[in-house]
C-alpha positions in Angstrom: -34.1 51.4 -14.8 -31.0 52.5 -15.8 -27.8 51.1 -14.4 -26.7 54.4 -12.8 -30.5 55.0 -11.3 -30.5 51.3 -9.9 -26.8 51.6 -8.1 -28.0 55.0 -6.9 -31.0 53.2 -5.0 -28.7 50.4 -3.8 -26.4 52.9 -2.5 -29.0 54.8 -1.0 -30.7 51.5 0.6 -27.2 50.8 1.9 -26.8 53.9 3.6 -30.2 53.4 5.2 -29.3 49.7 6.6 -26.0 51.5 7.8 -27.9 54.4 9.6 -30.5 51.5 11.1 -27.3 49.5 12.3 -25.8 52.4 13.8 -29.0 53.2 15.7 -29.3 49.5 16.7 -25.6 49.6 17.7 -26.1 52.7 20.1 -29.2 51.2 21.3 -27.5 48.2 22.2 -24.3 50.1 23.8 -26.6 52.2 25.7 -28.8 49.4 27.1 -25.2 47.3 27.9 -24.1 50.6 29.7 -27.4 50.5 31.8 -26.8 46.8 32.3 -23.7 47.2 33.5 -24.9 50.0 35.9 -27.7 47.8 37.1 -25.2 44.8 37.7 -23.0 47.4 39.5 -25.7 48.4 41.4 -27.2 45.1 42.0 -23.5 43.8 43.2 -23.4 46.9 45.6 -26.7 45.9 47.2 -25.8 42.2 47.4 -22.6 43.2 49.0 -24.5 45.6 51.7 -26.9 42.8 52.0 -24.2 40.3 52.6 -22.5 42.3 55.2 -25.8 43.0 57.0 -26.6 39.5 57.1 -23.0 38.6 58.4 -23.6 41.3 61.2 -27.0 39.7 62.0 -25.3 36.4 62.2 -22.8 37.6 64.3 -25.4 39.5 66.5 -27.4 36.2 66.8 -24.6 33.9 67.6 -23.5 36.8 70.4 -27.0 36.8 71.8 -27.3 33.1 71.5 -23.9 32.9 73.7 -25.3 35.4 76.0 -28.5 33.4 76.5 -26.6 30.3 77.1 -23.7 31.8 79.6 -27.1 33.2 81.3 -28.6 29.8 81.5 -25.1 28.2 82.5 -24.5 30.6 85.4 -27.8 30.3 86.8 -28.0 28.9 90.4 -31.5 27.4 89.6 -32.2 24.6 87.4 -33.9 25.3 83.6 -35.3 22.8 81.5 -37.2 23.1 78.1 -38.9 20.3 76.9 -40.9 20.2 73.6 -44.6 19.0 73.1 -43.4 15.6 72.1 -41.7 15.1 75.5 -38.3 15.9 74.3 -35.7 17.4 76.7 -33.9 20.1 74.5 -32.4 22.4 77.0 -31.0 21.8 80.5 -28.7 24.0 81.9 -25.6 22.5 84.3 -27.6 23.5 87.6 -30.5 21.3 86.5 -28.2 18.8 85.3 -26.4 18.6 89.0 -30.0 18.6 90.7 -31.2 15.7 88.9 -27.9 13.9 88.8 -27.7 14.3 85.3 -24.3 13.3 83.2 -23.3 16.4 81.0 -23.5 14.2 77.9 -27.0 13.2 78.9 -28.1 16.6 79.6 -27.1 18.0 76.2 -28.4 15.0 74.1 -32.0 15.3 73.2 -33.7 12.6 74.7 -37.3 11.9 76.1 -38.2 12.7 79.5 -39.4 9.2 80.4 -35.7 8.0 79.7 -34.1 10.2 82.1 -33.1 8.7 85.4 -35.2 11.3 87.2 -37.6 10.7 89.9 -40.9 8.7 89.0 -43.1 11.5 90.6 -41.3 13.9 88.3 -42.1 11.9 85.3 -45.9 11.8 86.0 -46.1 15.4 86.7 -44.4 16.2 83.4 -46.6 13.6 81.2 -49.9 15.4 83.2 -48.8 18.7 82.1 -47.9 18.0 78.1 -51.1 15.9 78.2 -53.3 18.6 79.5 -55.7 20.5 77.6 -56.5 23.4 80.1 -53.0 24.3 81.1 -52.3 26.4 83.8 -48.8 27.4 85.7 -47.9 25.1 88.4 -45.7 24.5 91.5 -44.8 21.7 93.2 -42.6 20.1 95.7 -40.9 16.6 95.3 -39.2 14.8 98.1 -37.1 11.4 96.8 -33.9 9.6 97.6 -31.1 9.9 95.2 -28.9 6.9 93.8 -26.4 7.8 96.6 -28.9 7.3 99.4 -29.3 11.1 100.1 -32.6 12.7 100.9 -33.5 15.6 98.3 -36.3 17.8 98.1 -36.8 20.0 94.7 -39.4 22.8 94.3 -40.4 22.8 90.7 -42.3 25.6 88.7 -43.5 24.9 85.1 -44.8 27.3 82.7 -46.4 27.1 79.0 -43.6 27.7 76.2 -45.4 29.0 73.1 -43.7 29.7 69.7 -44.0 32.7 67.4 -47.6 32.0 66.3 -48.6 31.7 69.6 -49.1 27.8 69.8 -48.1 25.8 72.5 -44.8 24.1 71.9 -43.8 22.8 75.1 -43.1 23.3 78.9 -40.3 25.7 80.7 -39.4 24.5 84.1 -37.3 26.2 86.7 -35.9 23.5 89.3 -34.8 24.6 93.0 -33.0 22.5 95.3 -34.7 23.1 99.0 -33.2 20.5 100.5 -31.4 22.8 103.0 -34.5 24.9 103.6 -36.3 21.6 104.5 -33.6 21.0 107.0 -33.6 24.2 108.4 -37.6 23.8 108.8 -36.8 20.7 110.7 -34.2 22.2 112.6 -36.2 25.2 113.7 -39.3 22.8 115.0 -36.7 21.0 117.0 -35.6 24.1 118.4 -39.0 24.8 119.4 -39.7 21.2 121.0 -36.0 22.0 122.9 -37.6 25.5 124.3 -41.2 23.9 125.4 -38.8 20.8 126.8 -36.7 23.6 128.6 -39.6 25.0 130.5 -40.7 21.9 131.2 -37.5 20.6 132.5 -37.3 23.5 134.9 -40.2 22.6 136.3 -39.3 19.1 136.3 -36.2 19.6 138.0 -37.6 21.4 141.1 -40.1 18.6 141.3 -37.8 16.1 141.1 -34.7 16.9 143.1 -36.2 17.4 146.3 -37.5 13.8 146.9 -34.1 12.6 145.4 -31.9 14.7 147.6 -34.2 13.2 150.6 -33.7 9.6 149.5 -30.0 10.2 149.1 -29.6 11.7 152.3 -31.8 8.6 154.3 -29.9 6.1 152.4 -26.6 7.5 153.3 -27.7 7.8 156.8 -28.8 4.4 156.8 -25.5 3.3 155.2 -23.7 5.0 157.8 -25.2 2.7 160.6 -24.8 -0.3 158.9 -21.8 -2.9 158.8 -19.0 -2.3 156.1 -19.5 -5.3 153.5 -22.9 -6.5 154.5 -25.6 -6.9 152.0 -27.7 -4.4 153.3 -24.7 -1.5 153.3 -24.4 -2.5 149.5 -28.0 -2.0 148.7 -28.0 1.3 150.6 -24.9 2.5 148.5 -26.5 1.3 145.6 -29.7 3.3 146.2 -27.3 6.4 146.6 -25.8 5.5 143.1 -28.8 5.3 141.4 -29.8 8.6 142.9 -27.0 10.1 141.8 -27.3 9.0 138.4 -30.9 10.0 138.4 -29.9 13.6 139.4 -27.3 13.3 136.6 -30.2 13.0 133.8 -31.8 15.8 135.4 -28.9 17.8 135.3 -28.6 16.8 131.4 -31.9 17.9 130.6 -31.1 21.5 132.3 -27.8 21.9 130.8 -29.0 21.0 127.5 -32.1 23.3 127.2 -30.4 26.1 128.9 -27.8 28.8 127.1 -24.9 28.1 129.7 -21.7 29.8 129.0 -18.6 28.4 130.2 -16.8 29.7 133.2 -13.3 29.2 131.8 -10.2 29.0 133.6 -6.6 26.9 133.7 -7.2 23.5 135.8 -5.8 20.0 135.5 -7.8 18.0 133.2 -6.1 14.5 134.4 -7.5 15.1 137.9 -10.7 16.0 137.0 -10.9 12.8 134.8 -9.7 10.7 138.0 -12.3 12.4 140.2 -15.0 11.3 137.5 -13.7 7.7 137.4 -13.7 7.3 141.3 -17.7 8.5 141.2 -18.1 5.5 138.7 -16.0 3.0 141.0 -19.0 1.2 142.6 -20.9 0.6 139.4 -17.6 -0.2 137.4 -16.8 -3.0 140.1 -20.2 -4.3 140.0 -20.2 -4.9 136.4 -16.6 -6.1 136.0 -15.6 -3.2 134.2 -11.9 -2.7 134.1 -10.5 0.6 134.2 -7.5 2.1 132.5 -6.7 5.6 134.1 -4.4 8.6 132.4 -1.2 7.5 133.3 0.6 11.1 132.1 2.4 13.1 134.2 0.1 15.5 136.2 1.9 18.5 135.1 1.2 19.8 131.5 -2.1 18.5 131.6 -4.1 21.7 132.2 -6.9 22.9 129.8 -8.7 26.0 129.7 -12.3 25.5 130.3 -15.0 25.0 132.7 -14.1 21.8 135.4 -17.8 21.4 135.9 -19.2 21.1 132.2 -16.2 19.2 131.6 -16.9 16.7 134.5 -20.4 16.5 133.2 -19.2 15.7 129.4 -17.0 13.0 131.1 -20.2 11.6 132.9 -21.9 11.6 129.9 -19.2 9.8 128.0 -18.8 7.2 130.8 -22.4 6.5 131.2 -22.4 5.7 127.4 -19.5 3.2 128.0 -21.7 1.6 130.7 -24.5 1.0 128.5 -22.4 -0.2 125.8 -21.1 -2.8 128.2 -23.8 -4.2 130.3 -21.7 -7.1 131.9 -18.0 -6.8 131.5 -15.6 -4.9 129.2 -12.9 -2.4 129.6 -12.8 1.2 129.8 -9.6 3.4 129.0 -9.0 6.8 128.9 -5.8 8.6 127.7 -4.6 12.0 127.8 -2.0 13.2 125.1 -0.1 16.6 124.8 -0.7 18.1 121.3 1.6 20.8 121.6 1.1 24.4 123.1 -2.1 24.5 122.1 -4.2 21.5 122.5 -5.0 18.6 124.7 -6.5 15.4 123.0 -8.4 13.0 125.4 -9.2 9.6 124.1 -12.0 7.6 125.9 -12.2 4.1 124.5 -14.5 1.0 125.3 -14.9 -2.5 124.4 -18.8 -2.4 124.1 -21.3 -3.1 121.5 -19.8 -0.2 119.1 -21.9 1.8 116.9 -23.3 0.7 113.1 -22.0 3.1 110.4 -25.3 4.5 109.7 -25.8 5.8 113.4 -22.2 7.2 113.7 -23.0 10.3 111.8 -26.0 10.9 114.1 -24.9 10.1 117.8 -24.3 13.8 118.6 -28.0 14.4 117.4 -30.6 15.4 120.2 -33.0 12.7 121.1 -31.1 10.3 119.1 -30.2 6.6 120.6 -30.5 3.2 120.3 -30.8 2.5 124.0 -34.6 1.8 124.6 -34.0 3.4 128.0 -31.9 6.2 126.8 -32.9 9.9 126.8 -30.7 10.8 123.6 -29.4 13.6 125.3 -26.1 12.4 126.6 -23.9 12.4 123.4 -25.6 15.6 122.1 -24.7 17.3 125.5 -21.0 16.1 125.3 -21.0 17.6 121.5 -22.4 20.9 122.8 -19.9 21.3 125.5 -17.1 20.3 123.4 -18.2 23.2 121.1 -18.8 25.7 123.7 -15.2 25.1 124.5 -14.0 25.8 121.3 -12.6 22.0 120.8 -13.3 19.1 118.4 -14.7 15.8 118.9 -15.2 12.7 116.5 -16.0 9.0 117.2 -14.4 5.9 115.9 -16.4 2.6 115.9 -16.2 -0.8 114.9 -19.7 -2.7 115.2 -19.4 -5.4 117.8 -15.6 -4.5 119.2 -16.3 -1.0 120.6 -16.0 2.7 120.4 -13.5 5.5 120.9 -14.1 9.2 121.1 -11.3 11.7 120.4 -11.5 14.9 121.7 -9.3 18.1 121.4 -9.5 20.7 124.3 -7.9 24.3 124.2 -5.0 24.9 126.6 -5.4 28.7 126.8 -8.6 30.3 125.0 -11.6 29.4 123.1 -11.1 32.3 120.9 -7.9 30.8 119.2 -8.4 28.9 115.7 -9.9 25.7 115.9 -7.8 22.7 114.6 -8.2 21.6 110.9 -9.1 17.9 112.2 -8.9 16.0 115.2 -5.4 14.2 115.6 -5.5 10.7 114.9 -5.6 8.4 118.1 -2.5 7.3 119.4 
């Protein structure tokens, strides 16, 4: 082959190679553009996916906070315990009812390590170990670390995961202490109603013979020599009958819905009259009496004289029971301004223990084996009916003081925030 033919063939191969290179370049450019388009599309899709993911996370966080706010605002306690017994959720209400600290309530911990009633631990252990689980409702009664009595109502339900497998327990806790107290009060009211019906019948049966005994003892005493032993015995019979009649009156007054017949009267005069009634037994027991020395003028109160006289008789009877042999009884009145009169009744008797001091105004509560438990309860009732206040101060073994505020004008006025300190 001549040189010219050879050159022509090489030139043609070169042109063919250039054409192949050009086609390959075009193919590469087209693929690159397609790759760019795909990358742009993927970037757009990724941006949209990120935006949707961020929105979903925000919604989930918002929903989580929403559920958290609901749990924290619920009045009932909510507990969640997983299948291993770990406390995973405890809302503030549950922590307060079970007396759990805020840090302990937020820390995953096994229920056996919690300072909760043992009966509740036994209940939870039984539910977690149960094969055939059924919803349970129980009531637990226990004493808190502060010595308070507490009733809890607990409802337990099974908690399942997304695959419908058991994953733990959900507990709803309610403090029903007040409900139980109301049930006791209702039962007590029923007892009082029955007692009221019995008291009315008892009063009629007892008062007639008591009146006869008092009459005959008084007639007998009037015929005996003053200062004789028999005269003293007759006087003691009359005094004893009056005290028996006072006990019957207490029962009737406490069980009836009596309304005070209000008027303006001198409280000091009623105090002195009542002390005079007790004078024989006070002398017999060598009890020294300190009567009100305040001026008669300015000691008027707005109330029912007979009800307040009965209140005083119960206070004095309580003092006599606290001083069986000797002691001192003092009554003081104090002007508390234009609205209130303060009365202090103090004895030097055996006193009242701290644990009993909060219960002395409860019906039927008494530390005296021979007492009815109605005297101080009636005192509190009479003071409340007059719109006043009463509190007791006592030191066991040294004596007791009752501080009473009574209104000057109307029981409709605002009650004092607290009883003034005794002077």
